[in-house]
GUDRENZA-106499 format. One record per residue: residue in one letter; x, y, z of N, C-alpha, C, O in turn. Coordinates in steps of 0.001 Angstrom, whole numbers, plus 524288, in hexadecimal, padded with zeros to 5 digits. Example, Ala and Ser with C-alpha at 12.3 -4.5 7.8 and 13.67 -1.06 7.14 Angstrom:
# residues 2
A833867E9C681E788300C7EE6C81E78833907F31C81E788379C7F30982111/S832327F73681BA8835667FBDC81BE4832648001E81EBE834618047281F67/
END
This chain:
# residues 327
M7CF2A838EC7CD967D40F83B2B7CF787D702837287D2B57D4A9833D77D548/I7DC2F837807D28C7DF94834087D5877E23B837357D9CF7E44E83B6C7D8C8/S7E22B835347DE927E5008379D7E2E67E9B3834327E4357E91E82F987E579/I7EE58836797E3E47F32E833AB7E5227F4DC835477EA997F5BF839E27EBA8/I7F5498316D7EE0E7F68B832807F38A7FBD1830107F4DC7FCB682B6A7F404/I7FF45833507F6F380493831977F82D805B9832C77FDEA80639837587FF56/P8062882EC98013C807F482FC58069680DDA830AB8067F810A682E3D8036E/N80FB883428809DC8154983581809BC81773835FC80F3E814F283823812BD/L81C20833F180FEB81F12834A9814BE824D38353D813528276683169811F8/N826CF839FB8139F82C5683B1A8128682E08838FF80D328322D8369E80CAD/G82ACB839E88094D82BDC837C08042082DEA83BAA8003382D0883B117FB82/E830AB83FB28020B83250843F07FE9283567842067F9D5834EE844457F59B/K8388783DF67FA7483BDA83C357F61D838D1839707F1D483AD9838A57ED8B/F833ED837F37F2F4830D3835197EF1B82CC8838817EC4F82B18837337E800/L82B3F83CCF7EEB48268F83F947ED00826E5841B97E77582316841607E48A/K82B52843E97E5F182BB7846377E0BC82AC5842267DC7D827A2843097D8F3/D82D7183DB97DCCD82CCC839AC7D8D68272E837A37D8BF824F9836B87D493/C824EA836F27DD5981F8C834FE7DDAA81BC2838D57DB218189D8374B7D7D5/F81C0683DCA7DCA08186B841B87DA808193A8428C7D4AE81573843207D1C3/D81E108429C7D2FD81F16843607CD6481CD083EEE7CA2B81AD583FCD7C5E0/S81D1783A227CC3B81ADA835B97C95B814E7836057C9308127B8341E7C57F/I81289838667CD2E80CDC839297CD2580B6283D597C9288079B83CBA7C63F/K80E59841947C90880D3A845D67C55D80DBD844167BFB080B4B846587BC38/N810E8840127BEBC811D283E317B96880DF3839FD7B7AC80EB1837897B39A/Q809DF839297BAB580610835247B959803148368F7B45E8016D83B057B3A9/E8026D832B87B0F77FF73833767AC247F9CE831D17AD167F83F82D6B7ABEC/I7F6D68356A7AF337F163834587B07A7EE468395C7AFB47F00F83D9A7B119/D7E99E838D97AD787E66183D6D7AC5B7E36183F497B1207E24D843F17B1A4/E7E20183BAB7B4A77DECB83D027B9217E1C5840697BD0D7E68D8402C7BD84/E7DECB8437C7BFC17E106846DE7C3CC7E29D843917C8877DFFD83FC37C9DA/F7E6E58450C7CB0C7E859842797CFE97EA9D846737D3B17ECBB84A787D21C/E7EA22845437D8AF7EC55848897DCCB7F060845607DFD67F01B840957E00E/I7F41B848207E22C7F8248459B7E5537F7C0847B37EAE07F7E484C6C7EBC1/I7F7418441F7EE997F7068458C7F41E7FB75842C47F6F27FBD283DF97F6CB/I7FEC8845BA7F97C802DC843577FCAE8017F8444A8026480081848B680400/V80176840158056B8004F8407B80B088055B83F5080DEC8076283AF580DB6/D807598433A8109B80C88842DB812F780C248417A818BF809948443181BC8/N80EBA83D3581A3480E8983B3281F8A812B583DAB82301815D083AEF82574/G812BF842E4823308164A84597826B981BF9845568252781F5D844C182883/S81D1D845C3820158228C8457D81E32825EE849BE820A48241684E0F821B3/K82AD68487B8218482EA284C34823A38326984E1981F66835E28513D8207E/D831C284C3B81AA28353E84DCE8165A832C3852588134D82F708551E81565/K834538531780E79832778577B80B4D82DFA85606807A382D1C858A4803B3/S82B2A851E8808EA826DD8502480591822F7854798046F821918555F7FFEC/E82135857278088181D3F85B3A807CA81F5885FAF8046581C9D8619C800F0/E824228614980561826868658180256826EE8640E7FC96825CD867417F92D/I8288B85F3A7FB818292185D677F619823E085D8E7F3438238785F637EED5/V81FD485B9F7F5D781AAC85B5F7F35681870860D37F280816A88620D7EE34/R8187E8640F7F674816088693A7F60B818E886CC57F2348167486FFB7EF9A/N81E0486C3C7F1D18211086F9D7EE568210D86DCC7E8A882178870FB7E513/N82093868AB7E7D882130866917E28F81C3E8642A7E03E81BD3863927DB7D/Y81883862C97E397813CB860267E1AE80EFD862A77E43880C5F8602E7E768/P80DD5867817E2D68097486A467E55980429867B97E44E8006B868A87E72D/E803D6864887E03D7FEE2861EC7DF087FDC785D607E2C07F96185B737E301/V801BB85BB27E5998011A857517E93A7FECC8594D7EE5A8009F85D317F082/R7FAD4856A37F0447F89A858047F5567FBDC8555F7F9957FC67850987F9A3/F7FDFC858797FD1780179856778012E7FEB1856DC8066D7FD8485B2580844/I7FDA78525D808D07FB178523180DED7FF35850A2811F28013C84C46811D4/K800658542B8156E804868536081947802418517A81E6F7FEEB85411820BB/L8041784CE5820498028A84AE482562806D384C198295B80B5A84CCD827E9/D8056A84C5582E4E8092C84E048324280CFF849C8833EE810FF84AF083656/K80BC9844D4832A780F4D84088833FE80E1883BE28307580AA083C2C82D24/N810F4837A08312C81023832F982E0380B8982FD28302880BF282D4883439/Y8072F8300982D5C8028A82D1B82EE88021E827DF82C0E7FE578250082CD6/G805F88269A828C3805D9821B0825FC80389822178208E800EA825E581F37/F8048E81E1A81D79802C281DFB8180C7FCD381E4A817BA7FAB38214D814A4/A7FA2781B2D81AE97F48281AB581A6A7F1B881FE781B487EE568215F81833/R7F31C822B481F767F06E827A58207E7F1B982BB481C527EE5382EAE81AAB/A7F6A182BD081AA27F81F82F97816937F4EA82EB3811997F2E98326980F4A/V7F476829DC810027F16C8289880B557EBAF829F480C1F7E92F82C1B808A0/N7E99D828B5810B27E41D829E3811C17E30082FBF811867DEF98316680F7B/I7E690832D68139D7E5E8838828135C7E5E483A4980DA57E2D283DA980C21/G7E955837FF80A8A7E9728393E804FB7E45F837D5802467E25A83AE47FF29/I7E249833368036D7DD6083180801037D8E58351B802887D5B4836897FF3B/K7D8A5836938077C7D47C83A088095B7D4B783F62806CB7D0B4841FA8063B/N7D9598410D8053D7DA0684633802CC7DA27845F57FCD57DB35849E47FA47/S7D91A8416E7FAA27D97C840C17F4FB7D452841DE7F2437D0298419F7F4A8/K7D4A3843197ED3F7D00B844337EA087CEF183FEC7E6097CAC683FDB7E3A4/G7D2A783C5D7E54E7D25B838B37E0FE7CEAC8342B7E1D17CD9D8328C7E637/E7CCC08322E7DD7E7C9AD82D5A7DD7B7CD43828A67DE2A7CBB78249D7E046/Y7D21F829447DC4F7D61B825417DCD77DA758273B7E0607DC0B82BC27E006/I7DC5E823D47E3C37E0898252A7E7727E569822007E60E7E54E81D317E614/V7E9A5824BA7E4DB7EEAD822257E3E77F225823147E89C7F2F08278A7EA3A/L7F43781EDD7EAD07F7EA81F417EF247FD6981E487ED1E7FE5B81A957EA32/L80101821A37EEB4806758211D7ED1F80A04821ED7F1CA80907825557F509/N80E2081ED87F226812578201B7F5BF8159B8247F7F36E815AC825427EEAE/N8184D8275C7F6C681B5582BCC7F4D68202782A2E7F1C18226482D5C7EEED/D821C4825497F2448267D8236D7EF8E825218204C7EAA8827AE81C687E96E/T82118822097E7E281F8181F717E30C82071823027DE5A82094827CB7DECE/L82114820857D9DB821D58233E7D4E081E3C820AA7D0EB81EA881BF77CFFE/L81AAD823AE7CE8E81688821707CB52817ED821637C58C81A1A825247C379/D816A481D167C3028169F81CF17BD4B8127F820CC7BB5880E97821B17BE00/K81354823127B6C380FE6827437B4D780A36825917B412806B7828DE7B406/N8093E8207B7B378803EA81E937B2AB8019881C0A7B7917FD8E819717B749/F8041D81CCA7BBF38027481A4B7C0D47FCC681B9D7C22C7F991818187C2D4/L7FB8B820957C2927F640822297C4107F2368208C7C0037EE0181EA67C15B/K7F37F8214D7BB1C7EFCE820127B6E67EE4881A4D7B7057E9B1818FD7B671/N7F218816E17B7C37F0FF811457B7A87EDF280F787BC737EAA780BFC7BC0F/L7EF04811D37C0F37EC08810667C5967E663812447C5227E2C180F557C64A/K7E5A7817177C3787E05A819307C2FD7DD2C8161F7BEF97D898814F27BFDB/K7DF9F814D87BA957DCE9811E97B67B7DB2180C947B8807D6EB80AB87B71C/S7DE5180A297BBBF7DCF7805057BDDA7D82F8054A7C1657D4F8801B77C160/L7D7AE809777C46B7D2FA80A157C79D7CE4980B7A7C43D7C9FD809827C522/D7CF1080ED37C0687CAC3810597BCEF7C87680BA97BA127C3B880B527B955/N7CBDA8080A7B8777CA288039D7B53D7C8737FED97B85C7C68F7FB0A7B61C/N7C9197FF037BD8A7C7DE7FA6D7C0C67C4D17FC1F7C59C7C7177FCD87C9C9/P7BFB37FCC37C5117BC8A7FEDB7C9667BC8B7FB6B7CE417BB657FD507D286/E7BDD27F65E7CDAF7BDEB7F2E07D23A7C2EA7F3837D5757C3587F1537D9B8/V7C6AA7F67D7D3727CBB17F7367D6107CB7A7FC137D97E7C9D58003E7D7BE/G7CD257FB867DE617CD2B7FFEB7E1F77D26A802937E2777D2BF8072D7E3D3/F7D6977FF957E1567DBD1801D47E1B37DF8F7FEC37DE427DE827FA4D7DCCD/C7E3F78013C7DCFB7E7B37FEE07D95C7ED377FF087DB927EEC5802C67DE29/A7F01B7FAE87DA7F7F5A67FA987DBD37F8DF7FBE67D7017F7777FA767D2A3/S7FD1D7FE957D7D28008F8000F7D3808053D7FC6A7D318805FD7F8EE7D653/R808587FD4C7CF1380D2D7FA4A7CE3A811B57FD777D088813A08011E7CE0F/I813607FC137D533817697FF057D7F681CB67FC617D71B81D7A7F7D47D878/L8204E7FF4F7D4D7825997FD5B7D3ED82962800007D7B78284E8043F7D9B3/M82DBA7FD817D8AE831927FF997DC598348D804287D9F283673803D27D58A/M834ED8085F7DCDD837B080CF67DAF383D8580BDD7DA3D83FE680DBA7D680/N83FCB808E07DDC68456C807E77DDA384701803B57D9BA84B9A803387D869/D8433D800B27D7E18443F7FCD77D3C983F2A7FC2C7D0BE83BDA7F8FB7D224/K83E997FF2E7CCA08399E7FF7C7C9D6838537FA937C6B88344A7FA547C41E/N83BB97F6B57C6FB83A957F1B07C485837E07EDEE7C840836817E9937C6C0/L8371A7EF9D7CD1F834BF7EC397D10B82F897EE717D2F282EBD7F32F7D30E/I82C177EAFB7D468826F07EC677D65E8272F7ED947DC2E829907EAAB7DF2E/Y824BB7F1D57DDC0823E67F2EC7E34D81EC47F06E7E51781E8B7EE017E93C/G81AAE7F1087E1F6815B57EEA77E352811B87EF4F7DF01811627F3757DC97/V80EB57EB417DE0780A8A7EB6E7DA17805727E9AC7DCB3802FA7E5DC7DB1D/G804027EC957E0B77FF7B7EB317E3DC801207E8847E8E3805A07E6F27E985/D7FD607E8087EC767FE3E7E54F7F1697FC437DFB77F1027F87C7DEA07EE3E/I7FEDC7DC317F3CB7FCBB7D6F37F4947FBF77D6137FA687FEC27D84C7FDA1/Y7F8247D2CD7FBB77F76C7D132801287F80D7CB558015F7F59E7C8777FE5F/K7FB5D7C98E804F97FCEF7C412805057FA087C0FB809377F7C27C32F80CD5/N7FA2F7BBDA8089E7F76F7B87280C457FA317B7F9811897F8C17B4AD814BB/N7FE267BB3F81277800927BB7A8179D7FF227C08181A81801417C1A081EAC/G7FB837C384818427F9BD7C83981ADC7FD3F7CCEF81A327FCFD7D09A81D4B/T800837CCE481635803C67D17A81504802E57D31380F59800FC7D00A80C24/A804557D7E480E3E803D67D9F5808EA809367DB60806E480CD97DC32809ED/E809B27DBA9801CB80E8D7DD997FF8480D7B7DFB97FA14809477DEF77F7DE/L8115A7E25E7F802810F37E4867F2C4811837E02B7EEC1815527DD3D7EEDB/R80DCB7DFBE7EB4980DF67DBCB7E72D8126F7DCFD7E363812EB7E1607E179/G815A77D9197E258819CF7D9AE7DE7D81EBB7DC597E056822377DD5D7DD2F/Y81F257DD857E55C823A27E0817E758828D77DDF37E5DA829B47D9537E6D8/G82C4A7E1107E370831837DF447E21D831F67DC297DD1D8363C7DA7D7DBAB/K82D8D7DB5A7DA6A82DA77D8487D59982E937DBD17D0DB82DD87E08E7D138/P8302E7D98E7CC64831357DCBF7C7B582C5F7DFAC7C5D4827FE7DDBC7C647/K82D337E4577C3BA828D77E7BA7C244825AC7E5AE7BDA68214B7E7777BCC4/N827D77E1EB7BAA7824FC7DFEF7B621820AE7DC137B7A781DE77DA1C7B441/L8201B7DAF87BCB881BEA7D7907BE918171D7DAD27BFF4817597DF9E7C027/Y812C57D8227C0E880DE57DA977C2A380C057DEC97BED280B007E33A7C05A/K80B987DD597B9E9809CE7E1057B5E4803E87E0C77B500801CC7E3C67B1E2/K801447DD407B7B37FBAC7DC657B6D97F8647DFA37BA9C7F9757DFC57BF4C/K7F4687E23D7B88C7F09E7E4FB7BBDC7ED1F7E0E27BE6B7EABD7DDB47BBB7/E7ECCC7E0F17C3A37E9DF7DCDA7C6537E8397DEB17CBBD7EA4A7E27F7CDD3/F7E4707DBE27CDF57E2B57DD157D33C7E6B27DB187D72B7E8E67D6DE7D687/V7E79D7DE357DB467EB467DCBF7DF637E8B77DDCD7E4AA7E47D7E0147E4F0/F7EB527DC1D7E8DC7E9217DCD77EE147E8B77E29C7EF747E4BA7E4597F17F/G7ECDD7E5987EE567ECB87EB117EFDD7F0F67EE4B7ED577F3DE7EC6C7EA00/A7F1477F3347EEFE7F4DC7F6F97ECA87F86B7F9487F0D07F6B07FA827F521/C7FD577F9DA7EF80801107FC877F2E97FFD4802607F2C27FF9C804B77EE90/A7FF08804B07F74A7FD6680A2D7F78F801C580DF37F627800F5812B07F640/A8066180BF57F4DA80A9D80F5F7F30B80965811B07EDB980B76815CF7EC57/A8060080F097EAAA804A0810EE7E5737FFBF80E097E3A580021809DF7E145/S7FB35810347E4C07F65480D7C7E3A07F1F3811727E2C17F284816117E3F7/I7ED9380F8E7E0A37E90D812ED7DFAE7E42F810607E1F37E3A080B997E1D3/Y7E0A58139D7E4087DBD8811CD7E68A7D747815427E4C87D7ED819F27E3E9/R7D2B8812E87E44B7CE098161C7E3BD7CCEE8189C7E9127CD64816077ED1A/K7CB8281D827E9187CA2681FF67EE207C57481D2D7F08F7C4E281D047F554/E7C22281B027ED3E7BD97818087EF187BF348139E7F2BD7BC66812617F670/L7C3BA8113B7F1B47C59F80CEF7F4FD7C64980ECE7FA9D7C48780C377FE42/F7C8D18134A7FB517C9A981556800937C48B816F5803257C3E681671807E2/E7C0F0818E9800027BBE581A7D802247B8D1815DB804367B5B881671807D7/K7B9A281146801F47B69F80CA4803797B94B8094E807997B6AB8072180AFC/I7BE8A808D9807607C12A8056580B2E7C4368086A80F4F7C61E8061981311/G7C4B380D8980EAB7C7B3810A58125A7CD33811BA8105A7CEE680F8680C6E/L7CFE78151E813157D52D816B9811927D937812E6813B67D7D980ECF815D6/F7DE2C81443813207E2538110D815547E1E78112381B4E7E06E8151881D9C/D7E33280CC681DBE7E2C080C478236B7E77A80EDB826037EBDF80CF782588/E7E6898132A828BE7EACB8162B82B097ED508136F82FAF7F195814EE83150/D7EAC580F79831D97ED2B80C78836117F1DA8094C834297F5148079D8374D/F7F23B8087A82F057F6BD805A282CE57FB9A8091982CC07FFF88071882CFB/F7FAF480E1E82C627FF148121282C3B8025D811A98274680271815498241E/A8051380D47826908083780C67821DC808F280685821148096C80390824D8/Y80906804E781C32809AE7FF7981A88804AF7FC4581B4F8023F7FC6081F74/Y803487F9778173D7FEC47F5EA817137F98A7F8CA8171F7F5707F64881708/E7F99B7FE08817457F496800BE816DF7F2387FFF3811837ED7180009810F6/D7F57F7FF2A80D7A7F3557FE1B8084B7F15E7F87A807E87EDB17F76C804FE/V7F3BF7F4DE80ACB7F1D87EF7180AD97EC8A7EF2F80D907E9037EC6A80BD4/D7EC087F211811CA7E6EE7F285814677E2D47F4988109C7DE757F29A81065/L7E4437F89880DA07E09D7FAC7809CE7DF807F6D88056E7DB137F67D80396/D7E3727F3EA803C57E2A47EFBE7FFEA7DE697EBF6801C57DAC97EAB07FEE1/W7DEF37EA32806A37DB2F7E676808C07D5B17E8CA808FB7D1ED7E65880742/R7D5417ED7680B187D00C7EFD680B997CD8E7F0B8806447C8D77F0038059B/S7D0C07F244802777CEBB7F31C7FD2C7CCC37EE077FAD67C8707EDD77F8BD/Q7CFDE7E9ED7FB2D7CE5E7E4E67F8ED7C9897E2A57FBA67C6117E08C7F911/L7C94F7E313800CE7C4D67E100803A37BFCE7E3DC8022F7BB987E1898023C/F7C0387E8CF800E87BBA97EBE87FF5C7BA337EB037F9A77B5E57EC627F801/G7BDC97E8B57F69D7BC9F7E7A07F1247BF6B7EB067ED3D7BE4A7EAB87E893/F7C3107EE477EEFD7C6337F1777EB757CAFB7EE577E9A57CE4B7ECE37ECD0/K7CB4E7ED557E4957CFB27EA647E2827D4597EDF87E1687D3CE7F2B27E0B6/C7D8F67EB807E1487DDBF7EE607E0127E0067EC547DAFA7E0B47E79D7DA51/L7E1317EFDF7D7667E35A7EE757D24D7E9097F0477D1F17EA487F4CD7D2FD/Y7EC687ECA87D0717F1DC7EE117CF6C7F2587F02A7C9DE7F0A07EDAB7C622/V7F4BB7F4D57C95D7F5367F7747C44C7FB087F7BD7C2D67FDC37FB467C49F/P7FCF47F41E7BFA78029B7F3F37BE7B8048D7F8A97BB73809367F9DA7BB94/E801017FB697B8AB802A17FFFD7B59880375804DA7B8FD805A7808BB7B72F/A801B7804A17BDDB802638090B7C179807888084D7C466807B6805AC7C86C/I80BAD80A9F7C25E810FC8099E7C446812DC80E137C7C381221812AB7C68B/V8154480C9F7CC1981770810727CFBC81C7780E257D20681CEE809697D2B7/Y820288118D7D32B8251C80FED7D58E82528811C57DB37823598160D7DC72/H8274880E6C7DEAC826C880F547E44A82BBE80D9A7E71682DD1809627E611/Y82DA2810F57EAAA8323980F737EDCA830C480B4B7F1C5833588073F7F217/G82CAC80C3C7F4CC82AF18086E7F8AD82DED808CB7FDC5832BC808D77FDCB/S82B02809108023682D478094C807808313A80DB480811834DF80D4F80B2E/S83087811E4805148343C816398054C8339A8197180A4A8374181C1B80BEE/T82F038193780CB382E2481C61811648303F819B781649832B681C4481989/F82F4D81496816DF830AB8120681BC0834A080D9481B31836FD80C0D81F17/G8356F80B74816848393280741815D7836BF801E6816A8832D7801658196A/N8390E7FDE28143C836DA7F8A281459836F97F615819B8833427F36A81B34/F83B377F6DE81CA983BC07F434821B183BF67F8168263483E8C7F71782A23/S839507FC6B825AC838F78001E82A03835657FDEA82E3A831E57FAD182D18/D836477FF8283312832CE7FDEB8375582D337FF9E836398297D7FCCF8376B/F82CA380440833EA8277B8065F8329A8248A802AB82F01820108014783012/K827098011182AC3824667FDBC826E9823467F8528292181F207F61A82820/I826F37F62F82C24826297F0F482E59821BD7F1018325E81E817ED738327D/Y821A07F509835A381D847F56483996818257F5CD83709814A97F2B18382E/Y817797F9AA8338E812557FA778313D810D97F60E82D8180C487F49382D31/G814A87F3F882AB18138B7EF8B827488119B7EADA82A5F80DBC7E865828EE/T814547E99F82EA2812D87E530831F480D797E6028346180A237E28B83440/R80CB17EA9C83695807B87EBC283924803327EB9A8354A7FF177E95C83669/N803F67EDFB830C07FF977EEB482D2A7FE367E9CA82A1D7F9C67E93D82859/I801ED7E635829768009E7E1148274A7FC667DE8782AA57F89C7DC5B828A1/L7FD1D7DED282FC37F9557DC77833577F43E7DF8E833847F00B7DD468340B/L7F4967E4BB833157EFC17E7DA833187EC427E67C82E807E77C7E65082F0D/V7EE9A7E582829F37EB837E3EA825627E8C87DEB2826707E43D7DDFF82508/L7EB8E7DB0F828E77E9367D60082A377E49F7D6B582DFB7E0897D44282D53/F7E54E7DA07831E47E1287DADB835B97DC7B7DDB6833567D8007DCA9834BC/K7DD8B7E14882FC57D9787E4C182DD57D6B97E2C6828ED7D1F37E32882885/D7D9AE7E0A9825337D7A27DFE681FEB7D7027DA3B81E327D3377D8EB81B8C/V7DA9F7D6EE81FA57DAFB7D1BC81D3F7D68C7CE3D81F277D59F7CDE0823DC/P7D3C97CBA981B8D7CF3E7C87481D027D0A17C3F6820AC7D5087C206820A7/D7CCD67C259823CD7CDAB7BE1A827907CF567B911824DF7D2BF7B647826CB/F7CCE77B7E68205F7CE317B2FE81DC27D3F17B2D181C3C7D6697AEB281C70/F7D6097B74881AB97DB877B7A3819277DF0F7B68481DD27E2CD7B38881D60/I7DDE27B8E4822457E1237B833826EF7E1057B283828BF7E50D7B05B82A3D/K7DC6A7B018828A07DC057AA9A82A387DEEB7A6FF8266A7E1AF7A36B8280D/K7DE457A7F78216F7E09C7A49581D737E6887A50181D587E93E7A11C81C8F/Y7E8897A9B281E207EE2C7AA8E81D887F0D17AC09822AE7F4D77AEAB822AF/F7EE8D7AA548270D7F0AB7ABEA82C207F65D7AA5282CC87F9857AD6D82EA9/L7F7B97A59082B477FD1F7A3C382BF4800E57A702828A98053B7A83182A5F/N7FF3F7A871823F6802857ABD1820A6803607B11E82340807B47B33882345/I7FF1A7B33C825767FF677B859828038030D7B81A82CBA8065E7BB8282D75/L802637B3FF82FF1805B27B35D8348D80B667B2A28330680EE57B4DF83574/F80C517AF8282F04811A87AE6A82D3A814707B36C82B8F818F47B44882CF8/I811C47B6B582893814567BB6B826A3815437BF5382B028191C7C23582ADF/Q811C87BF7C82EEE812A07C30E833478175F7C16E8368681A7B7C4BA83822/I817E87BC5A8377681C897BA6483A3E8216A7BB4F836F7825817BCD4838FD/G820EC7BA5B831D88255B7BB1E82E50827277C0C382E2082BD77C1D482E0D/R8236A7C46982E0D824CB7CA0382E02827A87CB888330582B717CE7D832DD/L825D67C97E83779828567CABD83C7482DFA7C8B083C8B8318A7CB6983E48/I82EBD7C3EF83AAF834087C1B883A7B837737C4D4836C183BE77C62583802/F835587C5FB8322E8385C7C8C582E2B83A2A7CE1A8301B83EC47CF6D82FB0/F836817D12B8323C837EF7D668833F183B537D653838DB83E5C7D9F1839C1/T83AD57D23C83C0683E617D19E84078843F57D0C683E89847A57D2FF840AD/L844917CD8C83A7A849B77CCAF8382B84BEC7D1AB835C1850AC7D24B83551/K8487D7D52A8343784A1A7DA308320984AFF7DE4E8364C84C1E7E2D48351B/G84A807DCBD83B3E84B357E07083F85846817E3E58406D847077E81D842AC/K841DB7E23083EB783D297E55F83F0C838E47E2A78423E834487E2EA840E7/F83A797E00C84676836AB7DD4A849BA832BF7E11184C2D82E0A7E01684C08/F834A47E55D84E6E8313C7E8CB8517C82D0E7EB8884E3D828897EB9284FE3/P82E4F7EDDE849A4829F97F02C846968261D7EC0C844A9821827ED36843E9/T827F67E73E843DC824787E3138420E820C27E1698466181C077E1258458E/I822DA7E04C84AF581F847DE7D84F3B81BE07E2CD8510F8177C7E1C0852B7/R81DB37E7B3850C381A597EC1C85235815CC7EC9B84E5E811687EDD084FEA/G816E37EBAB8495A812C57EBCD8456D80EA37E7AC84671809F87E8B7845F0/I810567E2F8847E180CAA7DEB08490A809547E00D84DC98048E7DF7984DB1/M80BE17E1DC851E9809097E31B856C28051E7E78A855EB800B67E74A857D4/D806B57EB8B853178032F7EFF6852357FE9C7EE7884EB47FA527F09284F46/A7FF837EAD884B147FB377E906847C47F6FE7E66B84B157F2577E74A84A3B/F7F89E7E33684EDF7F4C77E096852357F20C7E471855D57ED8E7E39585752/K7F4B47E8B1857477F2267ECBE85A5D7EDCC7EF66857407E9FB7F1458597F/M7EE667EF90852027EA997F22284E9F7E68E7EE4C84C707E3527EFC584932/R7E6BB7E97D84E2B7E3697E56E84BD57DD9C7E6AD84C6E7DAA17E613848B4/N7DBF57E8678510E7D6677E988851DD7D48D7EE0B84E6B7D02E7EDF584C6A/L7D7E17F1F384DBE7D6987F65084A497D5CB7F45E844AF7D21D7F5FC8420B/M7D93C7F0E6842E47D8C87EECE83D937D3EF7EB5983D067D1787EB3F838E5/K7D29B7E8928411F7CDFD7E532840F07C9037E86C840657C5597E6C583DC1/E7C8D57ED03842DE7C44F7F07A8424A7C3E17F27383CAE7BF9A7F2BE83A81/K7C8527F3CB83A5E7C84D7F584834EF7C6C37F1068314F7C4327F1D482D53/R7C85A7EC5E832BD7C71E7E7B882F9D7C12F7E6EC82F397BF2D7E57C82B19/K7BE747E7DB8337F7B8C27E73D8337E7B63D7EAB782F6A7B2A87E90982CAD/E7B80C7EF8382EFB7B5E07F32682B2E7B7147F1738259A7B3C07F1DF82228/I7BBDA7EF85824B67BD637EDBD81F7C7B9E97E93B81DB77B8107E92C81946/Y7B9097E57B8212D7B6477E0BC81F9A7B05B7E16381F707AD8E7DDBF81E02/K7AE747E5FA820E37A8EB7E727820047A7D27E7F781A367A3667E74E81870/N7ABD97E965817487AB257EAEE811C97AE0B7E76980DF47AED97E8E980975/I7AF987E2D280FA27B2937DF5D80C287AF267DDB4807927AA997DC5080846/K7B1637DDDF802D87AE587DCD37FE227B0A77D8787FAC57AEDD7D7A97F662/V7B4917D5AA7FCB67B7187D1997F9947B7217CC717FC917B67A7CC5280154/S7B7E77C8347F9AD7B7D07C2FA7FBF87BD3F7C1627FDE37C1317C3C17FC7F/N7BD507BD47801257C2567BB12802DB7C5707B9027FE377CA3C7B94B7FE22/E7C2A57B6EF7FA5D7C54F7B4D77F5B97C81D7B9357F2C57CC777B8767F0DE/Y7C5A57BDB57F2657C82C7C21E7EFCB7CD047C3D37F2D57D1217C4C47F087/I7CC887C4377F7F47D1017C5C37FB2C7D57A7C1E07FA897DA037C3657FA07/E7D42A7BCE57FA927D82E7B8D37F9E37DB097B97C7F4BB7DFB77B8727F462/S7D83E7BB337F0BE7DAA97BBD77EB947DEA37C04B7EB827E1F07C08B7E805/L7DE567C3C67EF507E1F07C8377EF8E7E70C7C6E37F2517EADD7C9C97F1E9/I7E71F7C28A7F51B7EB7A7C14B7F8937EFE37BE907F5A47EEF17BB187F272/T7F4AE7C0287F6C07F9577BD9E7F48B7FB317B96C7F8517FC277BA7A7FCE8/K7FBAE7B4AA7F6587FD357B0417F9A0803297AFC97F9E2805CF7AFB07F5DF/I805377AF7F7FEAA80ACD7AF167FF9B80BEC7A9D58022F8092D7A84B805D2/T80FEC7A712800558116B7A20A80294815E17A2C680681818567A6E7806A7/F816E779EC8809A681B2D79F1980D6C8207779F7880AAF8241E7A1CE80CC3/K820E079D368061D825AF79DB8803088269D7A36C8019B82B107A53F801AC/D822787A63B80052822E67ABCD7FF1A824D67AEE4803CF827EE7B28880341/Y822FB7AD668087C824967B02080D3C82A827AFE780DFC82D0C7B3E680ED3/F82CA07AB3880DAC832327AA8780EBA8358D7AD3180A94839B07AF5680BC5/K833C37AD0A805C68369F7AFA480190836D97B5828027E83AF47B7F0801E3/K832697B7C2803F88323A7BD61804EA835477BED4809D1837C17C2F280A01/F8351E7BB7880DC6837F17BC71812A583DCD7BCF58119B840587C06F813BE/K83FF07B98880E5B845807B9B880D11846E57BEC480A3984AEA7C12E80B4C/L8437D7C0588068A8448C7C52480393844477C9F18071C847707CD89806A5/K8407D7C9F080A9F83FD07CE7380E02844607CF1B811CF845DC7D37F81315/L846937CAC88139984AF57CB198174384FA17CDDF814DF852C77D02F817AC/K8501B7CDA980FA7854817D02180CF9853CE7D5FD80C52857927D8CB80B47/E84EDD7D7E880CF384DDE7DD7480C5484FEB7E07681104850377DE718155F/K851507E55381000853327E8B48142984E977EB79816C284F5A7EE8781A64/
END
């Protein structure tokens, strides 16, 4: 059985299209839909209860963040496979079938990344898996590139939790999403823990989904900048191996200084510096969690190195110029 878990916060305008695309899936296996609502103030609950009685609706009293909402969904699920979806996604009819088949046929794979295309321009890629770079940051693989690229099924660093599938066994062995992250980079943390434990991630190009992206908080909101900044550092403190930090320290330092300058130029100095300061306040907590993770590491440094995307200083400046033009 497949359990589909959708965290929701004021997503009434997206829910009908999302649920209808799930109902239209061409798959023989049984699946359940669980929506975990983070204290929405809109008509989300009314829409679901009146139009989709088969959907299990779990109402929380306030916004506890993506990680806790997903964890509550996983704890209440019955499926052997867990599919995570954002509420602003629209699934191709073979989405579930192709993801499930990929896990069935590849026992060494613990989770799969889908082919996420942009809802507003379906000729462009939103993400085809996660990459982790030698500067200590992660990003969506293929973002903004033409959809005719990345047609090969292959192993990748990780999966964007906006549209991905996991064996429930993975969560039973490495733990659930880290609720201290609240929002952003909690899937990167899970990517790292999965890979360190030996669970590989497979990119499945036939599993197609369309996604608006940043529809809840926006690309340059104080919320996203604060949590993004803080959680980049939390991943470094908690998950990233010592050899990586020593080898790429200058890259890591350079990008942190660059992010502070960039967001200051965007008028976002305070959420950025607050994110940095709060990350260091949480450093000891992350170090304690790190000890538990590294008790069970099952892969070599060479394997970890093979997962890393190398970025040059020329790449930094090119991306910096493009980002300055964004609103």
